[in-house]
TORBALUM-19654 format. One line per 4 residues: number of its first residue (from 1); for each residue x, y, z of C-alpha. Coordinates in Angstrom, 1 decimal. Layout:
BEGIN
NUM	X Y Z | ...
END
This chain:
BEGIN
1	19.4 -26.8 33.6 | 19.2 -27.6 29.9 | 18.7 -24.4 27.9 | 15.5 -24.7 25.9
5	14.7 -21.1 24.8 | 16.0 -18.7 22.1 | 18.3 -21.4 20.7 | 18.3 -19.8 17.3
9	18.5 -16.1 18.4 | 21.9 -14.6 17.9 | 21.1 -11.5 20.0 | 18.4 -9.1 20.9
13	19.1 -5.4 20.0 | 17.1 -2.5 21.5 | 15.0 -0.5 19.1 | 13.7 3.0 19.2
17	10.2 3.3 20.5 | 7.3 4.6 18.3 | 6.9 7.6 20.6 | 10.6 8.5 20.4
21	10.6 8.1 16.6 | 7.6 10.4 16.3 | 9.3 13.0 18.6 | 12.4 12.9 16.3
25	10.3 13.2 13.1 | 7.0 14.8 14.2 | 3.9 15.0 12.0 | 3.2 18.7 11.3
29	-0.3 20.2 11.5 | -0.4 20.5 7.7 | 0.5 16.8 7.3 | -2.1 15.7 9.9
33	-4.8 17.7 8.1 | -3.8 16.2 4.8 | -4.0 12.7 6.2 | -7.3 13.2 7.9
37	-9.0 14.9 4.9 | -7.7 12.3 2.4 | -8.9 9.4 4.5 | -12.3 10.9 4.6
41	-12.3 11.4 0.8 | -11.2 7.8 0.3 | -13.9 6.5 2.5 | -16.5 8.5 0.6
45	-15.2 7.2 -2.7 | -15.3 3.6 -1.5 | -19.0 4.1 -0.5 | -19.7 5.9 -3.8
49	-20.6 9.1 -2.0 | -17.8 10.9 -3.8 | -17.9 10.3 -7.6 | -14.2 10.7 -8.0
53	-11.9 7.7 -8.3 | -8.7 6.8 -6.4 | -5.4 6.3 -8.2 | -2.7 4.7 -6.1
57	0.5 5.4 -8.1 | 4.2 5.1 -7.5 | 7.2 2.8 -7.2 | 6.9 -0.8 -6.4
61	9.0 0.0 -3.4 | 11.0 3.0 -2.1 | 14.7 2.8 -2.1 | 16.1 6.2 -3.1
65	15.1 9.3 -1.2 | 16.1 11.8 -3.9 | 14.3 10.0 -6.7 | 11.2 9.4 -4.5
69	11.0 13.1 -3.7 | 11.4 14.1 -7.4 | 8.6 11.6 -8.3 | 6.4 13.0 -5.5
73	6.8 16.5 -7.0 | 5.8 15.4 -10.4 | 2.8 13.5 -9.1 | 1.7 16.5 -7.0
77	1.6 18.7 -10.2 | -0.4 16.0 -11.9 | -2.9 16.0 -9.0 | -3.5 19.7 -9.7
81	-4.6 18.8 -13.2 | -6.9 15.9 -12.4 | -8.2 16.8 -9.0 | -11.8 17.0 -10.2
85	-11.7 13.3 -11.3 | -9.1 11.7 -9.2 | -7.5 11.6 -5.8 | -3.9 10.6 -6.4
89	-2.2 8.6 -3.6 | 1.5 7.9 -3.8 | 2.7 4.4 -3.1 | 5.1 4.5 -0.2
93	5.9 0.8 0.1 | 8.6 0.1 2.7 | 8.1 -3.6 3.4 | 8.4 -6.2 0.7
97	7.0 -9.7 1.3 | 9.1 -12.4 -0.2 | 8.1 -15.8 -1.4 | 11.7 -17.1 -0.6
101	14.5 -14.5 -0.4 | 15.2 -11.0 -1.5 | 15.5 -7.4 -0.4 | 12.9 -6.8 2.2
105	12.5 -3.1 1.8 | 13.7 0.2 3.2 | 12.6 -0.5 6.8 | 14.8 -3.6 7.0
109	17.8 -2.8 4.8 | 18.0 1.0 4.2 | 21.6 0.9 3.2 | 21.1 -1.8 0.5
113	24.0 -3.8 2.0 | 22.3 -6.6 4.0 | 23.2 -4.8 7.2 | 19.6 -4.8 8.4
117	19.9 -1.4 10.2 | 16.2 -1.5 11.1 | 16.3 1.6 13.4 | 17.8 3.7 10.6
121	15.3 2.1 8.2 | 12.4 3.3 10.4 | 13.9 6.8 10.6 | 14.5 7.0 6.9
125	11.0 5.7 6.1 | 9.2 8.1 8.4 | 11.2 11.1 7.1 | 10.4 10.1 3.6
129	6.7 9.6 4.2 | 6.6 13.0 5.8 | 8.4 14.5 2.7 | 5.8 13.0 0.4
133	3.0 14.3 2.5 | 4.6 17.8 2.5 | 4.5 17.7 -1.3 | 0.7 17.5 -0.9
137	0.2 13.8 -1.6 | -1.6 11.2 0.6 | 0.5 8.1 1.2 | -0.3 4.5 0.6
141	1.6 1.5 1.9 | 1.4 -2.2 2.7 | 1.6 -3.3 6.3 | 3.4 -6.5 6.7
145	4.9 -6.6 10.3 | 2.2 -5.8 12.8 | 4.6 -3.7 14.9 | 5.3 -1.3 12.1
149	2.0 0.7 12.1 | 2.8 2.1 15.6 | 5.8 3.8 13.9 | 4.3 5.0 10.7
153	0.5 4.7 10.5 | -0.3 8.3 11.5 | 1.1 9.4 8.1 | -0.7 6.8 6.0
157	-4.0 7.5 4.3 | -4.6 4.1 2.6 | -3.0 0.8 3.2 | -3.1 -2.7 1.8
161	-2.8 -6.2 3.1 | -1.0 -8.3 0.6 | -2.1 -11.5 -1.1 | 0.2 -13.6 1.0
165	-1.2 -12.2 4.3 | -4.9 -11.6 3.6 | -5.7 -15.0 5.2 | -3.6 -14.2 8.3
169	-5.6 -13.8 11.5 | -2.9 -11.5 12.9 | -3.3 -9.1 10.0 | -7.1 -9.1 10.1
173	-6.9 -8.3 13.8 | -4.4 -5.6 13.2 | -6.6 -4.0 10.5 | -9.5 -3.9 12.9
177	-7.6 -1.3 14.9 | -6.0 0.7 12.1 | -7.3 4.2 11.4 | -7.3 4.3 7.6
181	-9.2 2.4 4.9 | -7.5 -0.9 4.1 | -7.6 -2.9 0.9 | -7.3 -6.7 1.1
185	-5.8 -8.3 -2.0 | -7.3 -11.5 -3.4 | -5.4 -14.6 -2.6 | -2.3 -15.8 -4.5
189	-4.6 -18.6 -5.9 | -6.9 -15.9 -7.4 | -9.8 -16.6 -5.0 | -11.7 -13.6 -3.8
193	-13.2 -15.4 -0.8 | -10.2 -15.0 1.6 | -10.2 -11.2 1.0 | -14.0 -11.0 1.5
197	-13.7 -13.0 4.7 | -10.9 -10.7 5.8 | -13.0 -7.6 5.2 | -15.7 -9.0 7.4
201	-13.4 -10.2 10.1 | -11.6 -6.9 10.3 | -14.8 -4.9 10.5 | -15.6 -6.2 14.1
205	-13.9 -5.7 17.4 | -10.8 -7.8 18.4 | -8.4 -8.2 21.3 | -4.9 -9.1 20.7
209	-1.3 -8.6 21.9 | 0.8 -5.8 20.5 | 2.9 -2.8 21.6 | 1.9 0.8 22.4
213	3.7 4.0 21.6 | 6.1 3.5 24.5 | 7.1 0.0 23.4 | 5.1 -1.6 26.2
217	3.6 -4.9 25.4 | -0.2 -4.5 25.7 | -3.5 -6.0 24.9 | -5.0 -4.0 22.1
221	-8.8 -3.8 22.2 | -10.2 -2.6 18.8 | -13.4 -1.2 17.5 | -13.3 -2.7 14.0
225	-12.5 -1.1 10.7 | -15.6 -0.3 8.6 | -13.7 0.6 5.4 | -12.1 -2.6 4.4
229	-12.4 -3.3 0.7 | -11.3 -5.7 -2.0 | -8.2 -5.2 -4.2 | -8.3 -7.4 -7.3
233	-4.7 -8.1 -8.4 | -5.0 -11.2 -10.5 | -3.0 -14.3 -9.9 | -0.2 -16.4 -11.5
237	-1.5 -17.4 -14.9 | -4.5 -15.1 -15.2 | -5.8 -11.6 -14.8 | -9.1 -10.6 -13.1
241	-9.5 -6.9 -14.1 | -12.1 -7.7 -16.8 | -15.8 -6.8 -16.5 | -16.9 -10.4 -16.0
245	-14.6 -10.7 -13.0 | -15.8 -7.3 -11.6 | -19.4 -8.5 -12.0 | -18.6 -11.7 -10.1
249	-16.9 -9.7 -7.4 | -20.0 -7.5 -7.1 | -22.2 -10.6 -6.5 | -19.9 -11.9 -3.8
253	-19.7 -8.5 -2.1 | -23.5 -8.1 -2.1 | -24.0 -11.5 -0.7 | -21.5 -10.7 2.1
257	-23.2 -7.3 2.6 | -20.0 -5.4 2.1 | -20.8 -1.9 0.8 | -17.4 -0.7 -0.3
261	-16.1 -0.6 -3.9 | -13.1 -2.4 -5.3 | -9.6 -1.3 -6.3 | -8.1 -2.8 -9.5
265	-4.3 -3.4 -9.3 | -3.0 -3.2 -12.8 | 0.3 -4.8 -11.8 | 1.1 -8.2 -10.3
269	-1.1 -10.9 -11.6 | -3.1 -8.5 -13.7 | 0.0 -7.7 -15.7 | 1.6 -11.2 -15.3
273	4.6 -9.4 -13.8 | 5.2 -7.6 -17.1 | 5.1 -3.9 -16.4 | 4.4 -3.1 -20.1
277	1.0 -4.9 -19.7 | -0.2 -2.5 -17.0 | -1.4 -0.3 -19.9 | -3.7 -3.1 -21.1
281	-5.2 -3.6 -17.7 | -5.6 0.2 -17.0 | -7.2 0.8 -20.4 | -9.8 -1.9 -19.8
285	-10.6 -0.6 -16.3 | -10.8 3.0 -17.7 | -13.4 1.8 -20.2 | -15.4 0.1 -17.5
289	-15.4 3.3 -15.5 | -16.4 5.4 -18.5 | -19.2 3.1 -19.2 | -20.7 3.7 -15.8
293	-19.2 0.9 -13.7 | -19.8 2.1 -10.1 | -18.1 -0.8 -8.2 | -14.6 0.2 -9.3
297	-13.5 2.8 -6.8 | -10.0 3.1 -8.1 | -6.9 1.7 -9.8 | -3.3 1.0 -8.8
301	-0.2 1.4 -11.0 | 3.4 0.6 -10.3 | 5.3 3.6 -11.8 | 8.6 5.4 -11.3
305	10.7 8.1 -13.0 | 12.1 5.6 -15.5 | 10.6 2.3 -16.8 | 11.7 -1.2 -15.9
309	13.5 -2.6 -12.9 | 17.1 -3.4 -11.9 | 18.8 -6.0 -9.8 | 19.7 -5.4 -6.2
313	23.1 -3.8 -5.9 | 25.2 -1.2 -4.0 | 23.6 2.3 -4.1 | 26.5 3.7 -6.2
317	25.8 1.0 -8.9 | 22.1 1.6 -9.3 | 20.4 3.5 -12.1 | 18.6 6.6 -11.0
321	14.8 6.5 -10.8 | 14.5 2.8 -11.8 | 12.7 0.3 -9.5 | 14.7 -2.1 -7.4
325	11.9 -4.6 -7.2 | 9.0 -5.1 -9.6 | 9.2 -3.4 -13.0 | 7.4 -0.1 -13.3
329	6.1 2.1 -16.2 | 7.9 5.4 -16.6 | 6.7 8.8 -15.8 | 5.6 9.8 -19.3
333	3.4 6.8 -19.6 | 2.0 7.3 -16.1 | 1.0 10.9 -16.9 | -0.5 9.8 -20.2
337	-2.7 7.1 -18.6 | -3.9 9.2 -15.7 | -4.8 12.2 -18.0 | -6.6 9.8 -20.4
341	-8.8 8.4 -17.6 | -9.5 11.9 -16.3 | -11.1 13.0 -19.6
END
């Protein structure tokens, strides 16, 4: 018989199950408490029941365990200073969507050598998210592959669906079953409508194919996620953090009967991929908040120990504490901006 299936598959490799990974790197009672409590706070902030704001801060992507843990320690100390005004959530981004090619993130290439040791990537990622949580910080991430949440979602307090996948039915279904608040980014075109449609779609029940903790293929029947919200990240050629864009978003959200606030991403389109322009976006958003703007529930900054970015290379050739993907502001500027907004 003529072969017609898997013609472009080199091989299938077995992968550790979610249950086995969790057994190897278990969530402690303290971490579980942190995740549960921070999720509740985020939900209340999104509904304006808690007057604090969310600040999702950290590297564009995680690639260096030592530098990540050092950054988490600094951010935890900053949380102690601003806890009355802010809930700081550390970016723990492990999957990187690519328009064409590039490093796909720690899960897929943890050794930074194109070996795609995904099992080690999952182990390294889970270990690192637990370490961040043990430093007292809730974790934020972006879910790209719909299988990944079974491995890591129990440690995640906030997650995003990116601009490239907000329109994806698969991701909307996935979100309907996730346990944390989810931010949908506006489309790459700048349109808010796909994200608003996604929030509504994810808020209701779905049935779809997936895997359970034992790796068994199952039909997942979900309840719907009531804490979907809009993330305004600008687009190529224009920013959308200004008060006029926020006012427009408010009208659209009211028409759609969506009660949650918005997060303003000061990077990506809102900085036109220039990390130095994050300050301009952040300052504008801070002024809107200080003038009583209630729709803005929080902000996002791409930040690391040292500013800038560096090209993909072997680990021994990389600069310590510098982003491997998008450019980030350095620690000193991060601390300055957060403290300014907390006044």
